[in-house]
TORSEVEX-444535 format. One line per 8 residues: number of its first residue (from 1); their letters; for each residue x, y, z of N, C-alpha, C, O. Coordinates in nm, 3 decimals. Layout:
BEGIN
NUM) A) X,Y,Z,X,Y,Z,X,Y,Z,X,Y,Z; ...
END
This chain:
BEGIN
1) MEKNKLMA) 1.457,-1.078,1.387,1.379,-1.099,1.265,1.473,-1.079,1.146,1.556,-0.988,1.145; 1.459,-1.163,1.048,1.541,-1.155,0.927,1.512,-1.022,0.855,1.398,-0.976,0.852; 1.616,-0.961,0.798,1.608,-0.826,0.742,1.501,-0.811,0.635,1.424,-0.715,0.639; 1.493,-0.905,0.539,1.393,-0.894,0.432,1.250,-0.904,0.487,1.160,-0.834,0.442; 1.233,-0.992,0.585,1.100,-1.005,0.646,1.065,-0.877,0.721,0.952,-0.830,0.714; 1.163,-0.821,0.794,1.140,-0.696,0.868,1.101,-0.584,0.771,1.011,-0.506,0.799; 1.170,-0.578,0.657,1.137,-0.476,0.557,0.993,-0.492,0.508,0.920,-0.394,0.494; 0.953,-0.616,0.481,0.817,-0.643,0.433,0.714,-0.606,0.538,0.610,-0.548,0.506
9) VIEGILFV) 0.742,-0.639,0.664,0.649,-0.608,0.773,0.635,-0.457,0.789,0.524,-0.406,0.801; 0.747,-0.386,0.788,0.744,-0.240,0.802,0.664,-0.178,0.687,0.579,-0.092,0.709; 0.692,-0.222,0.566,0.622,-0.171,0.448,0.472,-0.195,0.459,0.392,-0.105,0.432; 0.434,-0.315,0.500,0.292,-0.346,0.514,0.223,-0.261,0.620,0.113,-0.211,0.598; 0.288,-0.244,0.734,0.231,-0.163,0.842,0.213,-0.019,0.798,0.109,0.041,0.820; 0.316,0.036,0.734,0.309,0.176,0.691,0.205,0.195,0.581,0.138,0.298,0.576; 0.192,0.096,0.493,0.093,0.103,0.387,-0.049,0.105,0.445,-0.132,0.187,0.405; -0.075,0.014,0.538,-0.209,0.005,0.597,-0.239,0.128,0.683,-0.351,0.178,0.683
17) SGDPFNIG) -0.138,0.176,0.756,-0.158,0.289,0.846,-0.195,0.415,0.770,-0.294,0.481,0.804; -0.119,0.448,0.670,-0.142,0.573,0.598,-0.093,0.695,0.672,-0.063,0.798,0.611; -0.084,0.686,0.803,-0.040,0.797,0.887,0.102,0.772,0.934,0.150,0.659,0.930; 0.170,0.878,0.978,0.304,0.859,1.033,0.301,0.766,1.154,0.206,0.767,1.232; 0.405,0.686,1.168,0.415,0.592,1.278,0.544,0.621,1.353,0.649,0.638,1.291; 0.538,0.626,1.484,0.655,0.652,1.567,0.752,0.534,1.556,0.713,0.419,1.573; 0.879,0.565,1.529,0.982,0.462,1.509,1.001,0.378,1.636,1.008,0.256,1.629; 1.009,0.444,1.751,1.027,0.372,1.876,0.912,0.276,1.903,0.932,0.164,1.950
25) ELCRHLEV) 0.791,0.321,1.874,0.672,0.238,1.894,0.676,0.115,1.802,0.645,0.004,1.844; 0.714,0.137,1.677,0.725,0.024,1.584,0.831,-0.076,1.631,0.810,-0.197,1.625; 0.945,-0.025,1.678,1.051,-0.114,1.728,0.999,-0.200,1.843,1.025,-0.321,1.848; 0.927,-0.138,1.935,0.872,-0.214,2.049,0.774,-0.320,2.003,0.782,-0.435,2.047; 0.681,-0.283,1.914,0.581,-0.380,1.867,0.645,-0.495,1.789,0.602,-0.610,1.800; 0.748,-0.463,1.712,0.812,-0.565,1.629,0.923,-0.639,1.703,0.980,-0.735,1.652; 0.953,-0.591,1.824,1.056,-0.651,1.909,1.191,-0.658,1.837,1.256,-0.762,1.833; 1.230,-0.542,1.780,1.360,-0.529,1.714,1.430,-0.406,1.770,1.366,-0.315,1.823
33) SEEEFLCA) 1.560,-0.404,1.759,1.636,-0.288,1.806,1.617,-0.173,1.707,1.583,-0.195,1.591; 1.640,-0.052,1.755,1.629,0.064,1.667,1.734,0.055,1.555,1.709,0.099,1.443; 1.849,-0.002,1.586,1.955,-0.018,1.486,1.908,-0.110,1.372,1.927,-0.079,1.255; 1.846,-0.224,1.409,1.793,-0.316,1.308,1.686,-0.247,1.224,1.682,-0.259,1.101; 1.599,-0.176,1.293,1.488,-0.107,1.227,1.541,-0.004,1.127,1.499,-0.001,1.012; 1.635,0.079,1.172,1.689,0.184,1.085,1.765,0.126,0.966,1.766,0.184,0.858; 1.829,0.012,0.987,1.898,-0.057,0.878,1.796,-0.103,0.773,1.819,-0.087,0.653; 1.685,-0.159,0.818,1.579,-0.203,0.727,1.517,-0.083,0.653,1.488,-0.091,0.534
41) IQKLQEEY) 1.498,0.027,0.725,1.443,0.148,0.665,1.538,0.201,0.556,1.494,0.240,0.448; 1.666,0.200,0.586,1.766,0.246,0.488,1.758,0.163,0.360,1.764,0.217,0.250; 1.746,0.031,0.377,1.737,-0.058,0.261,1.609,-0.031,0.181,1.611,-0.030,0.058; 1.498,-0.008,0.252,1.373,0.025,0.183,1.387,0.156,0.106,1.341,0.167,-0.007; 1.450,0.255,0.168,1.469,0.384,0.101,1.552,0.367,-0.027,1.524,0.431,-0.128; 1.652,0.282,-0.022,1.733,0.256,-0.140,1.649,0.193,-0.251,1.661,0.230,-0.368; 1.563,0.098,-0.214,1.478,0.033,-0.313,1.377,0.132,-0.372,1.351,0.129,-0.493; 1.321,0.218,-0.288,1.224,0.316,-0.335,1.289,0.427,-0.418,1.218,0.500,-0.488
49) ASPSRGIM) 1.420,0.442,-0.413,1.490,0.546,-0.488,1.485,0.521,-0.639,1.510,0.612,-0.718; 1.453,0.399,-0.680,1.446,0.365,-0.822,1.342,0.453,-0.891,1.235,0.478,-0.836; 1.373,0.502,-1.013,1.276,0.585,-1.085,1.148,0.510,-1.122,1.047,0.572,-1.157; 1.151,0.378,-1.114,1.032,0.300,-1.146,0.937,0.285,-1.026,0.833,0.221,-1.037; 0.973,0.345,-0.914,0.889,0.337,-0.793,0.819,0.471,-0.772,0.880,0.577,-0.791; 0.694,0.466,-0.731,0.616,0.589,-0.711,0.602,0.628,-0.566,0.542,0.731,-0.535; 0.656,0.547,-0.476,0.646,0.578,-0.333,0.784,0.593,-0.272,0.885,0.554,-0.330; 0.784,0.651,-0.154,0.908,0.668,-0.080,0.876,0.670,0.068,0.761,0.687,0.108
57) LSRVGNSI) 0.979,0.652,0.149,0.963,0.665,0.293,0.991,0.809,0.330,1.091,0.867,0.287; 0.904,0.866,0.407,0.920,1.004,0.450,0.934,1.005,0.602,0.853,0.946,0.673; 1.039,1.073,0.649,1.063,1.077,0.793,1.049,1.221,0.844,1.110,1.313,0.789; 0.969,1.237,0.947,0.954,1.366,1.014,0.979,1.341,1.162,0.901,1.274,1.229; 1.088,1.395,1.211,1.124,1.373,1.351,1.146,1.225,1.376,1.228,1.162,1.309; 1.073,1.169,1.472,1.085,1.027,1.505,0.972,0.944,1.445,0.944,0.833,1.491; 0.906,0.998,1.344,0.798,0.926,1.278,0.833,0.900,1.134,0.911,0.972,1.072; 0.771,0.795,1.081,0.797,0.754,0.943,0.666,0.715,0.878,0.575,0.665,0.945
65) RLTTKPEI) 0.656,0.737,0.747,0.535,0.698,0.674,0.569,0.675,0.528,0.673,0.720,0.479; 0.481,0.606,0.460,0.492,0.589,0.315,0.422,0.707,0.249,0.311,0.744,0.287; 0.487,0.767,0.151,0.427,0.877,0.076,0.457,0.859,-0.071,0.540,0.777,-0.109; 0.389,0.936,-0.153,0.419,0.933,-0.295,0.535,1.027,-0.323,0.558,1.122,-0.249; 0.608,0.999,-0.428,0.720,1.084,-0.467,0.666,1.217,-0.521,0.564,1.219,-0.589; 0.735,1.326,-0.492,0.688,1.457,-0.539,0.671,1.466,-0.690,0.581,1.535,-0.738; 0.756,1.398,-0.765,0.750,1.409,-0.910,0.627,1.344,-0.972,0.598,1.368,-1.089; 0.553,1.263,-0.897,0.430,1.205,-0.954,0.305,1.273,-0.899,0.193,1.231,-0.929
73) FCFIEKIF) 0.324,1.377,-0.819,0.210,1.446,-0.758,0.112,1.499,-0.864,-0.009,1.494,-0.843; 0.163,1.548,-0.976,0.074,1.604,-1.078,-0.026,1.499,-1.128,-0.139,1.533,-1.161; 0.015,1.373,-1.135,-0.075,1.267,-1.180,-0.180,1.235,-1.072,-0.297,1.212,-1.103; -0.135,1.234,-0.949,-0.227,1.208,-0.837,-0.328,1.322,-0.826,-0.447,1.300,-0.802; -0.278,1.443,-0.843,-0.363,1.562,-0.834,-0.475,1.557,-0.937,-0.588,1.594,-0.907; -0.444,1.513,-1.058,-0.545,1.503,-1.164,-0.659,1.410,-1.124,-0.775,1.434,-1.158; -0.625,1.305,-1.052,-0.725,1.204,-1.017,-0.797,1.237,-0.887,-0.919,1.225,-0.879; -0.721,1.278,-0.785,-0.780,1.293,-0.653,-0.808,1.437,-0.610,-0.884,1.460,-0.516
81) KPKINSQL) -0.747,1.535,-0.677,-0.764,1.675,-0.644,-0.760,1.699,-0.493,-0.862,1.730,-0.432; -0.641,1.684,-0.433,-0.631,1.697,-0.287,-0.668,1.835,-0.234,-0.658,1.936,-0.304; -0.709,1.837,-0.110,-0.754,1.958,-0.041,-0.646,2.066,-0.038,-0.677,2.184,-0.049; -0.521,2.027,-0.024,-0.412,2.124,-0.012,-0.392,2.200,-0.142,-0.327,2.304,-0.144; -0.448,2.148,-0.252,-0.431,2.211,-0.381,-0.476,2.356,-0.381,-0.418,2.439,-0.452; -0.578,2.387,-0.304,-0.623,2.526,-0.303,-0.510,2.612,-0.249,-0.454,2.585,-0.143; -0.478,2.714,-0.323,-0.365,2.798,-0.287,-0.390,2.873,-0.158,-0.503,2.908,-0.124; -0.281,2.896,-0.088,-0.288,2.976,0.033,-0.281,3.123,-0.006,-0.208,3.161,-0.098
89) SKAALETL) -0.356,3.204,0.064,-0.350,3.348,0.040,-0.216,3.401,0.087,-0.143,3.334,0.161; -0.184,3.521,0.044,-0.059,3.583,0.087,-0.058,3.596,0.239,0.045,3.572,0.303; -0.172,3.634,0.296,-0.181,3.649,0.442,-0.156,3.516,0.512,-0.087,3.511,0.614; -0.213,3.407,0.458,-0.195,3.275,0.519,-0.049,3.231,0.507,0.006,3.174,0.601; 0.013,3.257,0.392,0.155,3.220,0.375,0.245,3.298,0.472,0.336,3.241,0.531; 0.218,3.426,0.487,0.296,3.508,0.580,0.278,3.458,0.723,0.374,3.447,0.799; 0.154,3.426,0.758,0.125,3.376,0.892,0.193,3.242,0.915,0.250,3.219,1.022; 0.187,3.154,0.816,0.253,3.023,0.828,0.404,3.039,0.844,0.465,2.969,0.925
97) AIILFKQP) 0.464,3.129,0.769,0.608,3.153,0.780,0.644,3.199,0.921,0.744,3.153,0.977; 0.565,3.287,0.977,0.590,3.336,1.113,0.581,3.220,1.212,0.666,3.206,1.300; 0.478,3.138,1.197,0.460,3.024,1.288,0.577,2.928,1.276,0.630,2.880,1.377; 0.619,2.898,1.153,0.731,2.805,1.134,0.858,2.857,1.200,0.932,2.779,1.261; 0.885,2.984,1.187,1.009,3.039,1.243,1.003,3.066,1.392,1.105,3.057,1.460; 0.885,3.100,1.444,0.875,3.146,1.583,0.805,3.048,1.677,0.795,3.076,1.796; 0.755,2.936,1.627,0.675,2.848,1.712,0.747,2.804,1.839,0.870,2.790,1.838; 0.674,2.783,1.946,0.532,2.809,1.965,0.505,2.959,1.977,0.584,3.033,2.036
105) ITRTEIEA) 0.393,3.001,1.921,0.361,3.144,1.915,0.210,3.164,1.929,0.131,3.081,1.884; 0.172,3.275,1.991,0.030,3.306,2.010,-0.022,3.393,1.895,0.056,3.452,1.821; -0.154,3.399,1.884,-0.216,3.484,1.781,-0.176,3.630,1.801,-0.147,3.700,1.704; -0.173,3.676,1.925,-0.137,3.815,1.953,0.005,3.845,1.907,0.032,3.952,1.853; 0.096,3.752,1.929,0.234,3.772,1.885,0.245,3.776,1.733,0.321,3.855,1.677; 0.167,3.691,1.666,0.166,3.691,1.519,0.111,3.824,1.469,0.167,3.884,1.376; 0.002,3.870,1.530,-0.059,3.997,1.489,0.036,4.114,1.513,0.036,4.210,1.436; 0.116,4.107,1.619,0.213,4.213,1.647,0.319,4.217,1.537,0.365,4.325,1.499
113) IRGVNVEK) 0.358,4.101,1.486,0.458,4.095,1.379,0.397,4.142,1.246,0.457,4.222,1.174; 0.279,4.090,1.213,0.215,4.122,1.084,0.147,4.257,1.084,0.137,4.322,0.980; 0.099,4.301,1.200,0.032,4.431,1.208,-0.113,4.428,1.167,-0.175,4.534,1.150; -0.170,4.310,1.150,-0.311,4.295,1.112,-0.371,4.174,1.183,-0.299,4.092,1.239; -0.502,4.165,1.181,-0.573,4.051,1.240,-0.542,3.926,1.158,-0.543,3.929,1.035; -0.513,3.815,1.227,-0.477,3.691,1.156,-0.576,3.578,1.182,-0.546,3.462,1.151; -0.691,3.609,1.237,-0.787,3.505,1.271,-0.827,3.420,1.150,-0.831,3.297,1.160; -0.856,3.484,1.037,-0.897,3.411,0.916,-0.782,3.325,0.864,-0.803,3.211,0.823
121) ALSSLQDK) -0.662,3.380,0.865,-0.545,3.304,0.817,-0.521,3.182,0.905,-0.493,3.073,0.855; -0.531,3.199,1.037,-0.512,3.086,1.129,-0.617,2.978,1.102,-0.586,2.859,1.101; -0.739,3.020,1.082,-0.847,2.924,1.055,-0.821,2.847,0.926,-0.839,2.725,0.921; -0.778,2.917,0.823,-0.748,2.854,0.694,-0.634,2.753,0.708,-0.640,2.643,0.654; -0.530,2.792,0.781,-0.415,2.703,0.801,-0.453,2.579,0.882,-0.403,2.470,0.855; -0.541,2.596,0.980,-0.588,2.482,1.058,-0.675,2.391,0.973,-0.664,2.268,0.982; -0.761,2.449,0.889,-0.847,2.369,0.801,-0.765,2.282,0.706,-0.806,2.171,0.671; -0.649,2.333,0.665,-0.562,2.260,0.573,-0.463,2.171,0.647,-0.374,2.112,0.585
129) NLIREIGR) -0.477,2.160,0.779,-0.392,2.077,0.864,-0.244,2.116,0.856,-0.156,2.030,0.865; -0.217,2.245,0.838,-0.080,2.292,0.833,-0.030,2.341,0.969,0.089,2.338,0.997; -0.123,2.386,1.053,-0.088,2.427,1.189,-0.186,2.365,1.286,-0.294,2.318,1.248; -0.146,2.365,1.414,-0.235,2.312,1.517,-0.208,2.384,1.648,-0.105,2.450,1.665; -0.302,2.370,1.739,-0.282,2.422,1.873,-0.190,2.324,1.946,-0.217,2.205,1.952; -0.079,2.376,2.001,0.016,2.288,2.066,0.021,2.308,2.217,0.102,2.247,2.287; -0.066,2.394,2.266,-0.070,2.417,2.410,-0.122,2.556,2.440,-0.180,2.623,2.355; -0.100,2.596,2.564,-0.143,2.728,2.609,-0.029,2.792,2.685,0.042,2.725,2.760
137) RDTPGRPI) -0.011,2.923,2.666,0.092,2.997,2.737,0.045,3.016,2.881,-0.073,3.041,2.906; 0.137,3.005,2.974,0.105,3.018,3.117,0.108,3.166,3.158,0.189,3.206,3.242; 0.020,3.245,3.097,0.004,3.387,3.128,-0.144,3.416,3.142,-0.226,3.331,3.106; -0.180,3.533,3.192,-0.323,3.564,3.205,-0.397,3.546,3.072,-0.349,3.588,2.967; -0.512,3.484,3.081,-0.592,3.454,2.963,-0.554,3.324,2.896,-0.628,3.274,2.810; -0.439,3.267,2.933,-0.388,3.141,2.879,-0.408,3.131,2.727,-0.483,3.046,2.679; -0.341,3.221,2.650,-0.359,3.221,2.504,-0.308,3.092,2.441,-0.215,3.027,2.490; -0.370,3.056,2.330,-0.335,2.936,2.255,-0.199,2.955,2.188,-0.170,3.061,2.133
145) LYGATDYC) -0.118,2.850,2.193,0.011,2.848,2.123,-0.006,2.766,1.995,-0.063,2.657,1.997; 0.044,2.819,1.885,0.034,2.751,1.757,0.170,2.698,1.713,0.274,2.756,1.745; 0.167,2.587,1.639,0.287,2.529,1.581,0.251,2.454,1.455,0.134,2.427,1.428; 0.352,2.419,1.377,0.332,2.346,1.252,0.299,2.200,1.281,0.345,2.144,1.381; 0.220,2.139,1.195,0.187,1.997,1.206,0.295,1.915,1.135,0.373,1.969,1.056; 0.299,1.787,1.163,0.389,1.697,1.091,0.356,1.698,0.942,0.446,1.689,0.858; 0.227,1.709,0.910,0.184,1.714,0.770,0.246,1.835,0.701,0.291,1.826,0.587; 0.247,1.949,0.769,0.306,2.071,0.714,0.455,2.050,0.688,0.506,2.085,0.582
153) MEYFGLTS) 0.522,1.993,0.787,0.666,1.969,0.774,0.693,1.878,0.653,0.783,1.904,0.573; 0.615,1.773,0.643,0.634,1.679,0.533,0.602,1.744,0.399,0.674,1.725,0.301; 0.493,1.821,0.394,0.450,1.887,0.271,0.559,1.978,0.215,0.578,1.986,0.094; 0.631,2.046,0.305,0.737,2.136,0.264,0.875,2.069,0.262,0.977,2.136,0.245; 0.878,1.937,0.281,1.003,1.861,0.272,1.099,1.885,0.386,1.220,1.879,0.368; 1.045,1.913,0.505,1.128,1.940,0.622,1.126,1.821,0.716,1.021,1.759,0.735; 1.240,1.788,0.774,1.243,1.678,0.871,1.238,1.731,1.013,1.200,1.659,1.105; 1.276,1.859,1.032,1.268,1.919,1.164,1.267,2.070,1.151,1.296,2.124,1.044
161) IEDIKKS) 1.233,2.138,1.259,1.230,2.284,1.260,1.369,2.340,1.232,1.382,2.448,1.174; 1.471,2.269,1.273,1.607,2.316,1.249,1.636,2.332,1.100,1.720,2.415,1.062; 1.567,2.254,1.013,1.585,2.267,0.869,1.547,2.408,0.821,1.608,2.461,0.729; 1.447,2.467,0.884,1.402,2.601,0.847,1.509,2.703,0.883,1.539,2.794,0.805; 1.565,2.686,0.999,1.663,2.782,1.048,1.794,2.773,0.972,1.872,2.869,0.973; 1.821,2.660,0.906,1.942,2.643,0.825,1.928,2.714,0.691,2.028,2.755,0.631; 1.803,2.729,0.644,1.778,2.786,0.511,1.820,2.931,0.503,1.805,2.994,0.398
END
């Protein structure tokens, strides 16, 4: 597929989707190599880098999506008042930090680190789509394992968990 057409197709798919799309899956559907795809993505990112553009491509792991640029968030917030706008409590922030650094992690392990019950904080973080259940530990009682969502990673400008450990 010609590069400009591929760029237009990718842009259209990501715009309509609204959600992150797996790069490998897009390559298969579009019948292009990952190299061609990544080249088209790079060109789109260059075009979106212009200060006159309000969107950008955001990559988290092997997924990609169209998002708004952080510098225009204040204007979007005025109009749409997104759910994430509500501030996280200190307890929720501490709990989220533990999950980001230690994931996958159980509630009991988080409580052992924090020294207090974290049920309310976990619920708040799940309501805001910042954490999710990623499985169960293979121990008696099969406790739930928690981890960060792709939305959380994107919200904090992280492309992978390794970014946290580099900080």
